[in-house]
N, C-alpha and C positions, 0 to 999 in steps of 0.2 A: 466776733471777738472772744466771746466766752466760751464757745465750741471748741475753737482752736486752742484755747489754753487748757481744757480738759484733755483734749487729745495729746497734747505735749506731755502733760503729765502723767496720763497713762502710759505711753511710749516709756517714759523714763521708769517709772513703776515695774514695769518689764524689765529694764535695764539691770535694776537693783537683784533681781533674783537670776537675771543671766550671769551678772559679775559685777556690775560698776557702782549703781547705783545715784539717788540724784541729791543733788543740793539744792536747796531752797527753789526746786521747781524749774532751776534752769538748763538741766539736763547734762550739766557737768560732773565728772566723777568725783565722788568725796576721797581725800588722800590722807591716811590710807585706811580708814576705819570705816566699818559698816555705818549706815544711817542709824541705826539703834543700837550702839555699844553697849547697852546695859540688859540685852537681850541674851541670856545663857545660850539661845540657840545660835546665835553670830559668833560666838568666842572660839577662841582656837582651844584643841585638845586638853592643854593643860589649864584652860581657864583665862587665858590671857587675852585682850580683845584686839590688840594691833594685828591687822591682818597684812602682815608681811612675813617673808622666809625668816628662818633664825639664822644669825650670822655664825662662823665657824671659826675658831682660835686658827691663826695661822703660826705663830710663834711667840714664844717658846713652848714647846710642847713635848711629850715622851720623855720626861725627867731629863731634859737637859740641863746640864750644869750652867748657871749664866754667870758672866763675868764682875756682877757687881751686886750692891744690895738696891739697887733702884733701877730694875729692869724695865723694858719697854716692852708693852704686851701688844700683839698685831691682831685684828679682827679682820677676817674678809668680810665683807658688808653683805647687809639683807638687801632684800629687795621687796619693794612696796606691792602687793598683789593687787591693787586696783591704780598704782599710777608708780610705775617704775622709777619715775625722776623725782619722785619724793623724796623731801630733804630729812632723812632721817639722822638722829643722833644715838649715840650708843653710851650704855653704862656699863662700866666693867666691875667685877668682884673678884675678889682675892681671899682663900680660904686657906688657914693652917688647920688640916682635919675638918670637923664640923665646924670650925668657929670662924665668923667671918672676920677677915684682918683689914680689909682696906676696900671702899666702895667710891667708884669715881661719879662727879657730876657728870650729866649727861655730854658726851664729846661730840662734836660735831663731825660727820663724814667728810672724808678728804679723799678723791679719787675711788679705787676698788676696796681700799682697805681703810681701817681706821686705829690710831694707836692712842695708847696711853701710857705714861710713865709712871711706876708707883713710886710714889713720895719717899724720902728719905726716913729713917727711924720708924720703919714699921714692919722689916721684914728683920730676919736673924740669919746669922751664919748657918751652914751646914743643915738646912732644913729643908722639906720637901712642901711646896705648894702648891694647891689647885687653882684654877681661874677660869672664868667663863664671861661673857657678855651678852646683852640682849639689845635690839632697836628699841627706840621709844620716838612717840611724835606725839606733841602738844601734850604731854604728859600722860598718854596713852602708852602702856608697855606691851612690847611682843614676846615671843618664847625665847627662852636660854638657848645659847649655845650649848655644844657639847663641851665637857670639862676638858682641859689641859694641864699638864702638869710639869713643874721646874724644880731645880734643885738650886739653892744660894751657894755661894764660893766656900770652900773648907777655910777654916780659920788661918789668919795669916801664921806662918811658923814663927817661933820664938827660938832663933839662934839654931836652927836646924834645916833638915830638907826641905825642899818644896813639891809639890805636885806638878809633876810633868811625865805624861805618859809616852815616853821615849827612851831609849837606850843610847839614841844617836848623840855625841858628846856636844856638838855645836847647838842641837836643840836644848840640852840640859843648860848649857851655858846660857842661851837666851832666856830659860826659864827664870833660872836664878837672877840673873839680871833684871827682870822684870819684877820679881818679888821683893827685890831689894834695892830699888833705883836710889836710896838716900846714901847708899854706901859707894856709889858709883860719880858722885859729884865732884868737881873740881875743889882742891882744898888749898889755894894759893892765898886765900884770905886768912889771916890770924896767926896766931903762935903755932909752932910745931907743924907746919904744913905738910913737910915730909913725912913726920912721924904718924900724921893722922893718916895719910895716904896710905901708908904702910899697914896700919891696925885694918883700914878698911878694905885693903887688896885681900890681907890674910883673913878677913871673914868672908869675902866673896869665895875665896878659894877653896876654905873648908866647907861652906855650903854646896858648891859644886861638887867636892869628894862624896859629900853626904848623899847629895842627890843621886849622882850617878851610882854610888854602892846601894841605893833604893832601887834602882832602876837596874841591876844586873851587872854592871861595870865594877871591877877591882881597881879602884884608885886609892891613893896614897900620898901623903907629904912627900917632900924631897928633901933630904937633907945633902947637901952638897959635899962632896970629897974634900978633906982636908979642915973641917970647921963644923960647929955646930948649928952653923946660920941657917935659916929657912929661906928657900927661893919664895918669896911672898906670890909671884904671878907664874909659878911652873908647879908640876905635880906629876906624879909618875902613875902610868896605866900600864897595868900587868895583862898583857894580851896576848893572843897569837899571831900578831901581825909579824913579819919578818922570819930571818933565820931564828930558828928555835926558839920562838915565841920569847924573846928577850922583853924585857920592860921598857916602856917607851916613856919618853919625857913629853910632857904636853905644855906648850906654851900658851896662857892664858889670857893675856893682854898685850896690847901695844903701847910700849913707853909708859906702865903705869906710873912712873916716878914724875912722870910731867903733870906737876901740880896744877899748872893752869888749866888744864882741858880734863873733862871727864873721863873716868876709866873708859877704854875700848876694849871690851872682851872679845876672844876669838878663842878657836880649838884649832890649835896647829901643832898635829903631830910631828915630833923632830925625828927623821930618819927612818922610813918604812923599811929598810934594807939593812940596818945596820944599828948598832947600840949607841945612837947619838947623844952626846953630853953627858954619859955616865951617870944617868939619874941614880939614886939611890933610895929605895923603897923603905918609907917608915912607915909601918903599920898603922891605920889610921884608928882602927878597933872598931867593935860594933855601933850601930845606928840603929836607933828608933824610927822606923818607916810606918808606923802604925797610924800617923796622923795625917801621910800624903798618899795613901794608897786605899 
């Protein structure tokens, strides 16, 4: 019996140097660290002790601009080198330059990727952050991943144009609507519901004009013939569409005065081959586009 134990342990010792290591003489692989984690000879090149591959950032990366200040970071999981099924966890770090901004507690792996959502009130608008992650097992840490980077959203405009990387009218309408949702709500409750709807529609119209100008469109307010009244859901597009490149009227909303419903935005160019509706071009003036480009 004694001789047999010695043989088993000898075989196990050989396995240590081959790859897996012994666990209390049972011959089972230790997961996922070497039997002597305090031995510098068994550490990773960076001095860490967890014998696992480094995870890799999946998203966001490459200076992608995220849509909010609580983005979700996504890592492609590491693999334990002594047991690929080892239940690794992951620690995430976020940096503002050299300064550590946020660090997660160990997050349990799930599937082939692990995610962590950055808590609120840690990131600032219009800044660039880097991030990384590494695997941990029973308090033993592995090598850090490569660093990835992302940018946070631009500050919300103050009664001005919005960031929209397109010169397409319908896309611009959608960008403005997404930036100012509070101006699209129904206004049937309370006093002056129709008046409040007109103010909201005029606000949205002006933001569409400004955003369009910042994206290369010549847009203007429309003053209807016969009076000074502004068409709240209508603008003028000075383009080369149709005969002679005449000004075109663009309808921006469906039933904007239906105060029981949210404003339903659209981009409906009136008359591609004729001067429909006799729009009167009222120059909007210069627009400051520096904050959205």
